[in-house]
Residue, then its C-alpha position, 0 to 999 in steps of 0.5 A: i581247517e574250518g572251526d579251528y577257533i571256535y574252542p579256543g580253550v579256558s584259562a584262569d589267572a590270579v594277579y596281585l596288583f600294586q598301586i605304583g602311582r596316583k594323580d587326583f584331578l581337581s574335577g574329582e577324577a583320577i588316574r592310577f598306575f599299577a603293576g604286579p605278578g601272577a600266575v595263569a593256568g588252563y586248558v588252551r590251544n597253542c600256536r600249532g593248534q594242539f590243545g593241552v594243559m598250560a601253566s605260566l608265570t604272568g605279570c601285569v602293568g597298566f593304568e586306570y582312569l577313574f571318573k566322578v561317577p562309579v565307572s572306570f577304564s583301564l588299559s594294561l599289558e599282560p605277558n605270560l612266560g609258561i609251558h604247555l603240555y599236550r599229546d601228539r597225534f600218536g598219543y605221546m605227551n610233549m612239553d612245549f614253550y607256550e608261544a601264545g602267552l608272549i604273542y598276545s602280550a603285545f595286544p593291550h587288555f582294555g576293561i571297563r569297571y562299574w561298581f555299586 
């Protein structure tokens, strides 16, 4: 269907990260490793194309490279394990496993951070 991915939905997540390791280099740069649990909620499309409410538990594991200037790059994996509630074409509520959370967890998240 044309326009299927124009409105993929919206979600918000809250993750509490713990620093599990840090290596400082003589140049003033550093690399830190982190991991932590969290939760996600939103109104999203599942793999079959239905929009609905999603709630899931999530986790995050990754590393961040800190430069001498106030910039850092991060790379992490964030799998989601949750449920998806949606209405079918007859108007009945259905509950399904949120497959997209595990499918998208195979793709790493790349971040660039600048602080003042």
